[in-house]
C-alpha positions in Angstrom: 63.1 95.9 134.7 62.5 99.2 136.4 65.5 101.6 136.5 66.9 102.1 139.9 66.5 105.8 140.8 67.4 108.2 143.6 65.0 111.1 144.1 66.0 114.1 146.1 63.4 115.6 148.5 63.2 119.3 147.7 63.0 120.4 151.4 65.3 118.0 153.2 67.8 116.9 150.5 67.1 113.3 151.5 66.8 110.6 149.0 64.5 107.6 148.9 65.1 104.2 147.3 62.9 103.1 144.5 63.2 99.8 142.7 64.6 96.5 143.9 68.1 95.2 144.1 69.8 98.3 145.7 70.9 97.7 149.3 71.5 100.3 151.9 75.3 100.5 151.3 74.7 101.2 147.6 72.1 103.9 148.3 74.4 105.7 150.7 77.3 105.5 148.3 75.1 106.8 145.5 74.0 109.7 147.7 77.6 110.8 148.3 78.4 110.5 144.6 75.3 112.5 143.5 75.8 115.3 145.9 79.6 115.5 146.5 79.7 118.7 148.4 76.7 118.0 150.7 77.5 117.2 154.3 75.5 114.3 155.7 74.8 113.2 159.3 74.3 109.5 160.3 70.6 110.3 161.1 70.1 111.9 157.7 71.8 109.0 155.8 69.7 106.5 157.8 66.4 108.2 156.9 67.4 108.6 153.3 68.3 105.0 152.9 65.1 103.6 154.5 66.2 103.0 158.1 65.2 105.9 160.4 64.8 103.7 163.5 67.5 102.9 166.0 68.6 99.7 164.2 68.7 101.5 160.9 70.9 104.3 162.4 73.2 101.6 163.9 73.6 99.8 160.6 74.1 103.2 158.8 76.9 104.0 161.3 78.7 100.8 160.4 78.5 101.5 156.7 79.8 105.0 157.3 82.7 103.7 159.4 83.6 101.2 156.6 83.5 104.0 154.0 85.8 106.1 156.2 88.3 103.3 156.5 88.2 102.8 152.7 88.8 106.5 152.2 85.6 106.9 150.1 84.3 109.6 152.4 85.8 112.1 154.9 84.7 113.5 158.3 84.1 117.2 158.2 83.5 117.7 161.9 80.4 117.8 164.1 79.3 114.3 163.1 79.1 115.2 159.4 80.5 113.4 156.4 81.0 114.1 152.7 82.5 112.4 149.7 86.3 112.3 149.8 88.2 114.6 147.4 89.9 111.5 146.0 86.5 110.2 144.9 85.7 113.4 143.1 87.0 114.8 139.8 89.4 117.5 141.0 91.3 120.2 139.1 94.3 122.3 140.2 94.9 126.0 139.9 96.1 129.2 141.6 93.9 131.3 143.8 93.1 134.9 142.9 91.4 136.2 146.0 88.8 139.0 146.0 88.2 141.4 148.8 84.8 139.8 149.5 86.5 136.5 150.4 85.4 134.9 147.2 88.0 133.9 144.7 88.7 132.9 141.1 90.9 129.9 140.3 93.3 130.3 137.4 93.8 126.9 135.8 96.9 126.2 133.7 96.0 126.0 130.0 92.4 127.1 130.6 91.2 130.6 129.6 88.1 130.6 131.8 88.7 131.2 135.5 86.5 129.3 138.0 84.6 131.3 140.5 84.7 130.2 144.1 82.1 131.6 146.5 83.5 132.7 149.9 81.7 129.9 151.7 83.5 127.4 149.5 87.0 128.9 149.7 88.0 126.9 152.7 91.2 128.4 154.2 92.8 129.2 150.9 94.7 132.5 150.5 95.8 134.5 147.5 98.4 132.7 145.4 97.9 129.3 146.9 97.9 126.3 144.6 94.7 124.3 145.4 92.6 121.4 144.3 88.9 122.1 143.6 85.8 120.6 142.2 83.0 122.0 140.1 79.9 121.9 142.3 77.4 123.8 140.3 76.8 125.8 137.1 75.7 129.3 137.6 73.8 131.7 135.4 74.8 131.7 131.8 76.5 128.3 132.2 79.3 129.7 134.3 80.9 127.0 136.4 81.4 127.5 140.1 83.6 125.4 142.3 84.7 124.5 145.8 88.2 124.3 147.1 88.8 120.8 148.6 92.5 120.8 149.3 95.4 123.3 149.6 98.3 121.7 147.6 100.9 124.4 148.3 100.7 127.6 150.3 102.0 130.8 148.6 105.2 131.9 150.3 104.3 135.5 150.0 104.6 137.7 153.1 102.1 140.4 153.7 102.3 144.1 154.6 99.8 145.4 157.1 99.1 147.4 160.2 99.6 146.0 163.7 96.6 146.2 166.0 97.5 145.4 169.6 96.2 146.4 173.0 98.6 147.7 175.6 100.1 144.9 177.7 98.9 142.1 175.4 101.3 139.6 174.0 99.3 139.0 170.9 97.4 141.0 168.3 96.1 141.1 164.7 97.7 142.4 161.5 95.2 144.2 159.3 96.7 143.4 155.9 96.8 146.3 153.3 96.2 144.1 150.3 92.5 143.8 149.3 93.3 140.2 148.3 93.6 139.3 151.9 90.1 139.8 153.4 91.0 138.4 156.8 93.2 139.7 159.6 96.2 137.6 160.6 96.6 136.6 164.3 100.1 136.9 165.7 101.7 135.9 169.0 104.5 138.3 169.8 107.9 136.6 170.6 109.5 137.4 173.9 111.3 140.7 173.5 109.8 141.5 170.2 109.0 145.2 170.1 105.9 146.0 168.1 103.6 148.9 168.7 100.0 149.5 167.9 99.5 151.1 164.5 103.0 150.2 163.2 103.5 149.0 159.7 104.8 145.4 159.7 105.6 142.5 157.4 103.9 139.2 158.4 104.3 135.6 157.4 101.4 133.1 157.6 102.4 130.0 159.5 99.2 128.0 159.8 95.4 128.2 159.5 93.7 125.6 161.7 90.4 124.0 160.8 87.6 125.9 162.4 89.6 129.1 163.0 88.5 132.4 161.4 92.0 133.8 161.1 95.3 132.4 160.0 98.2 132.5 162.5 101.4 134.3 161.5 104.6 135.8 162.8 106.1 139.3 162.4 109.0 139.3 160.0 109.8 143.0 160.0 108.7 146.2 161.6 108.9 149.3 159.3 107.7 152.1 161.6 104.5 154.0 162.4 101.8 154.4 159.8 102.3 157.6 157.8 106.0 157.7 158.3 107.5 158.2 154.8 110.4 155.8 155.1 108.1 153.2 156.7 105.6 153.4 153.9 108.2 153.3 151.1 109.9 150.3 152.7 106.5 148.6 153.1 105.7 149.1 149.4 109.0 147.5 148.5 108.3 144.6 150.8 104.7 144.2 149.4 106.3 143.5 146.0 109.1 141.3 147.4 111.7 143.9 146.5 114.7 144.7 148.7 115.4 148.1 150.1 118.9 147.5 151.3 121.9 145.3 150.4 123.1 142.5 152.6 126.4 143.4 154.3 128.2 140.6 152.4 127.2 142.2 149.0 128.4 145.6 150.2 131.6 144.1 151.4 132.3 142.3 148.2 131.6 145.4 146.1 133.9 147.5 148.3 136.7 145.1 147.7 136.5 145.5 143.9 139.8 147.2 142.8 139.2 150.5 141.0 142.5 151.4 139.4 142.9 151.3 135.7 145.9 149.1 134.9 148.5 149.3 132.0 146.9 146.2 130.6 143.5 147.9 130.6 144.8 150.8 128.6 146.6 148.5 126.2 143.5 146.4 125.5 141.1 149.3 124.9 140.6 152.0 122.3 141.7 155.3 123.9 138.9 158.0 123.5 140.1 160.3 126.3 141.2 163.2 124.0 137.8 163.4 122.2 135.2 165.9 123.5 132.9 163.8 125.7 130.1 164.8 128.1 127.0 163.4 129.9 123.5 164.7 129.9 121.2 163.5 132.7 118.4 164.6 135.0 119.4 167.3 137.6 119.0 164.9 140.5 120.9 161.9 138.9 123.6 160.4 141.0 124.9 157.7 138.5 125.9 158.6 135.0 126.1 155.4 132.9 126.2 156.9 129.4 128.2 159.6 127.7 128.5 161.0 124.2 131.6 162.0 122.3 131.8 163.9 119.0 134.5 165.1 116.6 134.7 166.1 113.0 136.8 163.8 110.8 139.2 165.0 108.1 136.8 163.7 105.4 134.0 166.0 106.7 131.9 163.3 108.4 131.2 163.1 112.1 132.5 160.5 114.6 129.9 160.0 117.4 130.7 157.7 120.3 128.0 156.3 122.6 130.0 155.3 125.7 128.4 153.0 128.4 129.9 152.2 131.8 131.8 148.9 131.5 130.1 147.3 134.5 131.0 143.7 133.5 134.7 144.6 133.7 134.2 144.9 137.5 131.3 142.4 138.1 132.5 138.9 137.3 129.9 136.2 136.4 128.9 134.2 139.5 130.3 136.6 142.0 128.4 137.7 145.0 127.6 141.0 143.4 126.6 139.4 140.1 124.2 137.0 141.8 122.6 139.9 143.7 122.3 141.9 140.5 120.8 139.1 138.5 118.3 138.5 141.3 117.2 142.1 141.5 117.4 142.5 137.7 116.6 146.2 137.8 116.9 149.3 139.8 113.6 150.4 141.4 112.4 154.0 141.1 109.9 155.0 143.8 108.4 158.4 144.0 111.1 159.7 146.4 114.1 157.4 146.0 116.0 155.0 143.8 116.7 151.5 145.0 119.8 150.5 143.0 120.5 147.2 141.4 124.1 147.4 142.2 125.8 148.7 145.4 126.9 152.4 145.5 130.6 151.4 145.1 129.7 150.5 141.5 126.7 152.6 140.6 127.9 155.9 142.0 131.7 155.5 141.9 133.5 153.0 139.7 130.9 152.9 136.9 129.6 156.5 137.1 131.0 158.5 134.2 131.8 161.6 136.4 133.5 164.6 134.8 137.3 164.7 134.7 137.7 161.1 135.7 139.1 158.4 133.4 136.6 155.5 133.1 136.4 152.1 131.5 133.6 152.0 129.0 131.9 149.7 126.4 131.3 151.8 123.3 129.5 152.0 120.0 131.3 154.4 117.7 129.7 155.6 114.5 130.9 157.6 111.5 128.0 159.6 110.2 127.4 162.1 107.4 125.3 165.3 107.8 122.1 163.4 107.0 122.8 161.0 109.9 123.5 158.1 107.6 125.9 155.5 109.2 129.0 155.1 107.1 131.0 152.9 109.4 130.6 151.6 113.0 132.9 150.1 115.6 131.9 148.2 118.8 134.3 147.5 121.6 135.8 148.4 124.9 137.3 151.8 125.5 138.7 154.2 128.1 137.0 157.6 128.2 137.1 160.9 130.1 134.0 163.1 130.4 134.8 166.8 130.0 131.5 168.1 131.5 128.3 167.0 133.1 125.2 168.6 131.7 121.7 168.5 133.1 118.8 168.2 130.6 117.9 171.8 131.4 121.4 173.1 130.7 121.7 171.2 127.4 118.2 172.5 126.4 119.4 176.0 127.1 122.2 175.6 124.7 119.9 174.1 122.0 117.4 177.0 122.4 119.9 179.9 122.6 122.8 178.5 120.6 125.1 179.6 123.4 127.0 177.9 126.1 129.7 175.2 126.8 130.4 172.9 123.8 127.6 174.6 121.9 128.9 173.4 118.5 129.0 169.8 119.7 125.6 169.9 121.3 123.9 171.6 118.3 125.4 169.1 115.9 124.4 166.1 118.0 120.9 167.6 118.3 120.6 168.1 114.5 121.7 164.5 113.9 119.3 163.2 116.5 116.3 165.1 115.1 117.2 163.7 111.6 117.3 160.2 113.0 114.0 160.8 114.9 112.2 162.0 111.8 113.4 158.9 109.9 112.3 156.6 112.7 108.8 157.9 112.6 108.8 157.7 108.8 109.7 154.0 109.2 106.7 153.3 111.4 107.7 154.1 115.0 105.0 155.2 117.4 105.2 158.1 119.9 103.2 158.5 123.0 103.9 161.8 124.8 101.6 161.3 127.8 102.4 163.8 130.6 104.2 162.2 133.5 103.1 163.5 136.9 105.9 164.2 139.5 105.6 165.3 143.1 107.3 168.2 144.8 108.3 166.8 148.2 109.5 168.4 151.4 112.4 167.0 153.5 110.1 164.5 155.2 108.6 163.2 151.9 105.3 165.0 152.2 103.9 166.0 148.8 103.6 169.8 148.4 102.5 169.9 144.7 102.3 168.2 141.4 104.3 169.1 138.3 104.7 167.4 134.9 107.9 166.0 133.3 108.2 167.4 129.8 110.3 165.7 127.0 112.3 168.4 125.2 114.9 168.2 122.5 117.7 167.6 125.0 115.9 164.4 126.2 115.3 163.4 122.6 119.0 163.9 121.8 120.1 161.3 124.3 117.1 159.0 123.5 118.0 158.8 119.8 121.6 158.0 120.3 120.8 155.4 122.9 118.3 153.8 120.5 120.9 153.9 117.8 123.5 152.0 119.9 120.9 149.5 121.1 119.7 148.8 117.6 123.2 148.5 116.0 124.4 146.1 118.8 121.4 143.9 118.2 121.9 144.0 114.5 125.6 143.1 114.8 124.8 139.9 116.8 121.4 139.0 115.4 121.8 139.2 111.7 122.4 135.7 110.2 125.8 134.9 108.9 125.2 132.1 106.5 124.1 128.5 107.3 125.4 126.3 110.1 125.7 126.5 113.9 126.8 130.1 113.9 124.0 131.3 111.7 122.0 132.3 114.8 123.7 133.3 118.1 122.1 133.4 121.5 121.3 136.9 122.5 119.1 139.0 124.7 116.6 141.0 122.7 114.1 143.6 123.8 111.0 142.7 121.8 107.6 144.2 121.3 104.7 142.5 119.4 102.0 144.0 117.2 98.8 145.3 118.9 96.0 142.8 119.8 93.2 142.9 117.2 90.4 143.0 119.7 91.9 145.7 121.8 92.5 147.8 118.7 88.9 147.4 117.6 87.7 148.6 121.1 90.0 151.5 120.8 88.7 152.5 117.4 85.1 152.4 118.8 86.1 154.5 121.8 87.7 157.4 120.0 84.6 157.8 117.7 82.8 159.5 120.5 85.4 162.3 120.3 85.0 162.6 116.5 88.2 160.8 115.6 88.5 157.9 113.2 91.2 155.2 112.9 91.3 153.5 109.5 94.4 151.3 109.8 93.9 147.5 110.3 97.5 146.3 110.7 101.2 146.6 110.1 102.9 150.0 109.7 99.7 151.7 109.0 98.6 151.4 112.6 101.7 153.3 113.6 101.0 156.0 111.0 97.4 156.4 112.1 98.4 156.4 115.8 100.9 159.2 115.3 98.3 161.1 113.3 95.8 160.7 116.1 98.3 161.8 118.8 99.0 164.9 116.8 95.3 165.7 116.6 94.6 165.3 120.3 97.6 167.3 121.4 96.5 170.0 123.9 92.9 168.8 123.9 91.0 168.0 127.1 90.7 164.4 126.0 94.4 164.0 125.2 95.3 162.2 128.5 92.6 159.6 128.4 92.9 158.9 124.7 96.7 158.5 124.9 96.3 156.3 128.0 93.9 154.0 126.2 96.2 153.9 123.2 99.1 152.7 125.3 96.8 150.0 126.8 96.0 148.9 123.3 99.7 148.2 122.6 101.4 145.0 123.6 104.0 145.0 126.4 107.7 144.9 125.7 109.8 142.2 127.3 113.1 140.4 127.1 113.6 137.3 125.0 116.2 135.2 123.2 113.7 134.9 120.3 113.8 138.0 118.2 110.4 139.2 116.8 111.5 142.8 116.4 110.3 145.9 118.2 107.0 147.0 116.8 106.7 150.3 118.7 110.2 151.5 117.6 109.9 150.0 114.1 113.2 148.2 114.6 113.8 144.7 113.2 116.6 144.2 115.8 116.7 145.8 119.2 118.3 145.2 122.6 119.2 147.0 125.8 122.9 147.8 125.9 123.0 151.3 127.4 122.1 151.0 131.1 124.1 148.1 132.7 124.2 150.0 136.1 120.4 149.7 136.4 119.3 146.8 134.2 120.7 143.2 134.4 119.7 142.4 130.8 122.2 145.1 129.7 125.0 143.3 131.6 124.0 140.1 129.8 124.2 141.9 126.5 127.7 143.3 127.3 129.0 139.8 128.1 127.5 138.2 125.0 128.8 141.0 122.8 132.3 140.8 124.3 132.2 137.0 123.7 131.2 137.4 120.0 133.7 140.2 119.4 136.4 137.8 120.7 135.2 135.0 118.4 133.5 133.0 121.1 130.9 130.3 120.6 127.2 130.8 121.2 126.2 129.9 124.8 123.2 127.8 125.9 120.0 129.6 124.7 117.7 127.9 127.4 119.8 129.3 130.2 119.6 132.9 128.8 115.8 132.5 128.1 115.3 131.8 131.8 117.3 134.9 132.7 115.2 136.9 130.3 111.9 135.7 131.8 113.2 136.6 135.3 114.3 140.0 134.2 110.9 140.7 132.5 109.1 139.6 135.7 111.2 141.8 137.9 110.7 144.7 135.6 106.9 144.4 135.9 107.2 144.1 139.7 109.4 147.2 139.9 106.9 149.1 137.8 104.0 148.0 140.0 105.9 149.2 143.1 106.6 152.5 141.5 102.9 153.0 140.7 102.0 152.0 144.3 104.4 154.7 145.6 102.9 157.3 143.3 99.3 156.2 144.4 100.4 156.6 148.0 101.6 160.2 147.4 98.5 161.0 145.4 96.3 160.0 148.3 98.5 161.8 150.8 98.4 164.9 148.6 94.5 164.8 148.7 94.2 164.2 152.5 93.4 167.9 153.1 91.1 168.2 150.2 88.1 166.1 151.4 84.9 167.7 150.4 86.4 169.8 147.6 85.3 169.4 143.9 87.5 168.9 140.8 87.0 168.5 137.1 88.2 165.3 135.5 87.6 162.6 132.9 86.4 159.0 133.2 89.5 156.8 132.8 87.9 153.4 133.6 84.6 151.7 134.3 84.1 148.4 136.2 81.1 146.6 137.6 81.8 148.3 140.9 82.7 151.8 140.1 83.8 154.7 137.8 87.4 155.7 137.8 88.1 159.4 137.3 91.4 161.1 136.5 91.5 164.8 137.6 92.4 167.2 134.8 94.8 169.4 136.8 96.9 166.8 138.6 96.2 163.5 136.8 95.4 162.0 140.2 92.9 159.1 139.9 90.1 158.0 142.2 87.0 155.9 142.0 83.3 156.8 142.3 81.5 153.7 143.6 78.3 152.9 141.8 76.9 152.4 145.3 77.6 156.1 146.1 75.6 157.4 143.2 72.4 159.0 144.6 70.4 159.8 141.5 69.9 156.3 140.3 70.9 152.7 140.6 73.7 152.1 138.1 75.1 148.9 136.6 78.0 148.2 134.3 77.2 147.5 130.6 80.1 145.4 129.3 79.0 145.7 125.7 79.6 149.4 125.4 81.8 149.9 128.5 79.4 152.2 130.3 77.7 152.7 133.6 73.9 152.9 133.0 71.2 154.2 135.3 68.3 151.7 135.6 65.6 154.3 136.0 66.9 157.4 134.1 68.9 155.7 131.5 71.7 158.1 132.2 75.1 156.9 130.9 78.7 157.4 131.9 81.3 156.2 129.5 85.1 156.3 129.1 86.4 159.7 128.4 83.4 161.6 129.6 84.1 164.9 131.3 82.7 165.0 134.9 83.0 166.9 138.2 83.7 164.9 141.3 83.8 165.6 145.1 86.5 164.0 147.2 84.7 161.7 149.7 87.5 159.7 151.4 91.3 159.3 151.2 92.5 155.9 152.5 96.3 155.9 152.8 96.6 152.3 153.9 94.7 151.1 150.8 96.2 153.8 148.6 92.7 154.6 147.5 90.7 157.8 146.8 86.9 157.7 146.8 85.1 160.3 144.7 81.4 160.9 144.1 80.4 162.2 140.7 78.5 165.5 141.2 78.0 166.6 137.5 78.7 165.6 134.0 80.2 168.0 131.5 79.4 168.0 127.7 82.9 168.0 126.2 81.7 169.9 123.1 79.6 172.7 124.7 81.0 172.7 128.2 77.5 172.5 129.7 77.4 171.2 133.3 74.6 168.8 134.1 74.4 168.2 137.9 74.0 164.7 139.3 71.3 165.5 141.9 70.3 163.1 144.7 66.8 161.7 144.3 65.3 161.6 147.8 62.3 159.6 146.5 64.3 156.9 144.9 64.3 153.6 146.7 67.5 151.7 146.3 65.9 148.3 146.6 67.2 146.8 143.4 70.1 144.3 143.8 73.4 146.1 143.6 76.7 144.4 142.9 79.1 144.3 145.7 82.1 146.6 145.8 84.9 144.4 144.7 87.4 146.6 146.5 86.2 145.1 149.7 83.9 145.4 152.7 84.6 147.7 155.6 87.2 146.5 158.1 84.5 145.6 160.5 83.5 142.8 158.3 87.0 141.2 158.2 87.3 137.7 159.5 88.9 137.2 162.9 89.4 134.3 165.3 
């Protein structure tokens, strides 16, 4: 018996019936199953199933109507039909939108993301949970899909610029994010005051079938584009971070009593008569840690690390506590701090200001001259700071040996440097990448760039904070025999070993500078990394190599499961020393107090959830900080269009070459499409941009000269064009000269950072 077979016509997509026994209904059903994304008309189905005349079309319409009632197919408008999503094998995932309108779908438990062409993205937006089907396999066997249903809209609001004509009651929001390639249409509510070119926050309400733009509503108006406060508030909103406290939170904080009672004194160790001081940045407003020191009769040193006792004032489950847990961290933008806790706590009750008695939680150590810990004590105290030092003032004492409390500062510094040397001997890694800071005028405009330098006064504080964090974690984390209390729930700060593949790529990268890296794992990696950092110190390639080294490392996070801290070479580590600005430290204070009082271990699952939230908020805050820095970088370069600068290649992608300027560490991108000497493409194997005609190569770390083409504040984006390459050994400059005879007719990859605004979708 001949096999029943459907053959697709190459030109029309129609199918013809061959063989006996297959009726028209079966043929039509088979057509939909074979080509699930194809949209068929009644006329096309009739012709494909052997009935192109009027009677055949009538019969076909009846079959289609029946299939619609059964839910086997769906109407897709304009008299067209396709297979119902329910009849197709669908998968679910989260949309990661590209500036082109195409997207990738991230599927839970699946490493490979699924590409969705813009024409198959439907009305999905970034972050939506969607159902999709695989509709074809691209080059190299890469699957491509089509979104067939939006399961759940992302609840994210978007920051953008209002575009509205005078007198109109509607307009469009041009969204800043490159992940939203369409403008959002908004009807203005009666009395709603929004001006053209104002920065706004918009919420998507609906996206009707057939409409080119989603419909939204204005949630907040920040101010005119370019206004510093408006831009900083917009950055916070972009990352769903608050920029002010709800009045109810402020009111609750203001009602917290501040007096120290007789019971407080009685329950705490009195440290008020011991020399105590704080060392902080010159512009710091909250002082949440202090050091005390005195010499004991046996010749050893008693050093106290005193931390503001925030949890004495903030009770679990209170309005202030809930707000602090939700924020999880203070946010440090380029020109301001957005505190985790209201000012009543962060700048008053819990700030260890000089000559004020304060309630503290302390780690007190008896140390010998070699910084060995002879004894330790953990508990609640009352302290009094004798002086507030800035880092610069403390550094002056260290360098000159003169000044207030010089004996105490010099002793603490000597002990700190001893601990530091031992820490690196044990396998700790140091990355001393220069941190760029901006000099701002009173309006927030950047006037210049300077670099924050870590000196011994910074290291002094760092080492004693690390000591307290480590010893608190050891006290709680070390097993105490078998049984229920062998392991106690705790919040650790953990850091895993480097990824093997990333380390291999890093080793390959540094070879071009003449550096080798022999370590394969364990403490040897740390030893080799420190050796390398010493070799590149002061070299032109220092910044790019140290940046890549940091990217090779794993990310630290909070967890109730202790895997140690690889970067610090500590088996036990936590965050105990900054409860004003980090909620995990507040959790640590409460857990430590509980265990010191003999309390039972609380539910681990609850604390793990809190750890995950804190880790997520920490990442979000860091991204907002970077966004604010990028904004100031672009703002700083606005008047430098057309000027040339030397830099090093800091990254390469399929759409461009990222260059970090040597003098300011400001980063911009030279689009491969802007290169005029050749057609360049990205070689993933050796991480290089390669010219098709000349074979010229640009790789990570190469020294280049660039011209500033554009500075786009809204997108926080700098566009460069590479004008020359520089041999890092000889210093020879090789110009990148435009080739007027070159025809750019080869296919060039689209710029993933997005098309021009004129190409954005609108209603």
